[in-house]
N, C-alpha and C positions, 0 to 999 in steps of 0.2 A: 931264583928267589937273589933279590938285589941284597946288598951290603943294610941300608938303611932301613931295609924293611926287616930286615934280623932283629937287627937289635931294637925296632922301633914290639916286633913282638918279641926278644928279650924280655924290656921295659913293662910289657902287661903282666907278664908270666911272675914279675920281679914284683911289680906294684901286690897283684890277686893274692900271690900266696903270704905275703908281706900284710896286705887285712887280715887277713886269714890270724895269725896276729894281735892283732886285735882284739879277739874275739872275746881273747882271757881277760884283757881288762874293765871290757866292754862286761861282762859278765859278773866278773866281781863286784862291778858297779850296782847291775841288776838284778842280784841275789841281795842287794842289803834292802831291797821292798819286796821283794816274793821268793820263796822258795823253788826251788829246782823246776820239779816239770810247771811251774806257770811261769815260769822266764823261757823256757824252752818253746811252750805250748803259745806263746807270746811272738814268738822269734819264727814259726814256722808258716802260725795261719796268718804272720805278713809275708812271709816266702812263695805262700801257695796261691794269695790272691794275685802278687804279682807271674809268678811262674804259668799258671796257666793259659793266658792273655800274650805272652812271648811262646810258650811250645805252639797256641793255634794257630801263633800268625811265621813261625817258623818252618812248622810242622806241616806240611797240605797232604800227604799221604801217610800214614800211623794205622797201624798195623790192628788189627783188631785183636787184642788180648783172650786169647784163651784161658781156661780156669788156674790153668799150670801157670799160664802167665802172671793172673794177680795175686796170685799164693805167693810167689819170689819175690812180686811189689809190695805183699804186705810185710813178707821176710824182711825184704829192703827198710823199707819204713819201723818198724818191731826192730832190728839191732843198731840201725847208720841212724837214724832219728830219733826215735825214743828213747831208747836206753840208753846209747850212747851218750846224749844231751841233759838224761841224766844223772848219770856218770859226771860228766864233764862238768855240769853246774853246782853238783855237792861239793869237787874238788876247787870246786873256782871258789866256796863259800868256805870250805876247810883246810885247804890246804895254800901254799904261795904257787903265785903265777908264775914263777920261775922252774922250777922246780914241777909243775902240772905241764909246762909248755916242752919242756927238755924230756920229762917222761914221754910226753906223745910224739914224741918227734921218734919215736924209734918203731912206729907203727909199720912203714915200708918192710921189715924185718920179719914181721909176724904174718906178714901179709905174703911171705915170699915161703915163710912156711905153708900156711892153708894153702898156695896154691897148688903146692908138690905135694898133699896130700889129696885135696880135694879136684883139681884139675889133672893133676898127673903132669905137670910142668913141671921142666927138667932145673934143676937146680947149681947153677954153676961153681967153681970155682972159688969165685973171687967175691957171690955171692954168702959162700958159708965163713969167709975170712969176714966180709961185711957184719954177716951174723953175730962171730965173738964181740969183735969188737961192740957192734951197739948195745948188747945184752953187759959187757962189761962195764959200759958209760952208764947205763941203766942201773946199776946196781949198784953202786958209785952215788949215783943221785937221790935210790932211796933209801942208804945206808948211810947219806952225810961224810962216805970219804971210809966209814968203821966197816969194810964187810965182815969183820969176824960176828957181830949182828944176824950173818945168816946160818952162823953155829947154834944159836941159844933161839933165833924164827922169831925174833921183835921187834916186826915190824908195825909200823902205826896205820888204824883201820884204812884212813883214807891212803894208805900202800896200796889195799882189795880190789879199791873203788877205782883207783886209776889202772890198773889193771884191768879194772870191771868196762873200762873205756876202748884201751889199749885192743879184748879181745872183741867188743862190738864193730867199731871201726872195723878190725882187720874182716871179720863173716860180713860185712856190709863189703868191702871192698871186691872180696871175690866172689858172692853170689851177684853183683853188679855185672862181672865180666863175663857170668853168661846170661842175663838179661840182657846186655850189649850189641851177642851176637845179633838180636834180633832189633834192638828199637837204640834208637839215636841215643846220646848224651842226654840233653834235655824233657826227653819225655821218661827217660827211669827217674831222672832227678822229681818230675815233677810229678809222676803216681807215689816213686819215695816218698815225697816229703807231707803229701793225702794224707797218704797213708799214717806214717809218723805224728802229724796232726792228731787225726782220730783215735787213735792208740794213746797221745796227749793228754786228750780232754778228761777225761774219769780223775786223773792222778793231777789236772791242776784244780776242779771240779772240788775233789777230796780237799785238798789241802789250802784251799785259797777263800779269802771273807774277805765279806764288803768294805769291812774296816782295812784290810790291805789296799783295798783297790781306794780307798780314796783316802790312805794315807801314805803312798805312794809319793813318791819323788819324779819329778822335771826328768832330774838326772836317770834316773831308772827308764824312763820309757822311752829317751833320747837313746842310750846303750840298744834296749829291744830293738827300735827301728833303724839303728845301723848296723849291728846283727840280720835284720830281713834281709834292707837292701842293700850294700855294699858285702858284706862279708857270708850271707848266701848268693844273690841275686849273682849285682855285676863283680865281683870275683869272678864265680862259677861262670858269668858268660866269659872275663879275658881269658880264664885256666884255659877252657874245651876252646876257645878260639887259637892260643897259642896248639892243644894238643891235635890240631886240627892243622896246625901248618906247619910241623916242625914233628908230631910223635908222641905217644907218651914218655917211651923212656927217657928220651932228654926233657919232655919237658916237668916230666918227674924231680929232677934233681933239685927244678925251682922250691919244692913245697921245704926244702932245709931252710931258706931265709922265714920258714912262717916261728922255730921254736927262737932265732935270732931274734925275728922283730917284736916275739911279745916277749923275751929278756930284758931286751932292750925300755919299752914302754915300762917294762916295772918299773924299771928300774927309778924309770926319769917322773912317771905320773903319779906311783905307787910307796916309792922311797923302799921298794925291796932289797934286799940284799944280795949282791952277786957273793957267793965261798968261793973258796976253792975249789973242793967239793963243785961243786955245781958246774966249773968253767973246766973241771978236769972231766967229769961225766959228760960233757956236753960237748967237747972235744970228741972224746970217742962214739958217740953218738950218731954226730953228723962224717964224720967221717966213716962208722961202718956206714950210717946208709948209704954217704957216697958210692963207697969203696961196691954195696951192691947193686946200685945202679948205673954208673958211670958208664963202666967197659959194656953194659948192655946198650945205652945210649949212643954208644960212639959205633959198636956193630952196626944197630936199625939207619944210621947216616951209611953207612956203607954200604951198604942194601938198598938204599933209598936213590943212592948216587945210581948201582947198580945197573936200578932198576929203570931210572927215567933214561938213561943212555939206551936202555934198549929200547 
């Protein structure tokens, strides 16, 4: 691969993961007109309408799912699409974007732990060090720098919502690794989004009235459309193209741009204040995530070169 193409792939990965950060801002706007499950439902309804034609165009020989496969797709939809996004948009409504984005940035660390427990993947020394850094950073963000709160357990209710979001996404990622052994990323995501949209429908019907629809703002629909098209579909295509070209380990490092872009946009568009505890916590979270993934990515790159030589 020539240098020009490599930098183009890096640019695509940067744009994809930075666009994910805009979901925090769009969610903050959409949640002013609708409740959490309704925003999530409309977001993924739009995404699934785009994903199915894309899947049929890209995939020629899709394996026929078994009952066990359908169960796994349903679990993906329940954890990563339904409950994660309900928690995500509740956080968008009740927590500052800066806090939510930095908190959710710790996801890769929990994924490493669950992968070791359920998939029997080996945890490396750098991942243990990264875990300690990231957990300290998240603790600093939750407590706003006052770690003594842990002694009295005086957490805010929204912190439990954010913990739920992190757990749901980690479960989605681990289950997804099992599904990806048989299906491509676009097939897995399309079926997961389809199931997730169906699971979100009852919640959306329960909490949404006709007046909510008629009184909703144009900004809310633009924000939902942005999350459907750019955050869910286009960024997904760019990110998985990057994985295809340079491998999942190296591509995952770019996820660190997600909280950074969210923090910058929250500061610019929503006038949210970036505090010293936020900066300290962000440093530890991003350092921990990078330590957990970078060395693995370097080794993967080295192995890829050896395989090409052979």
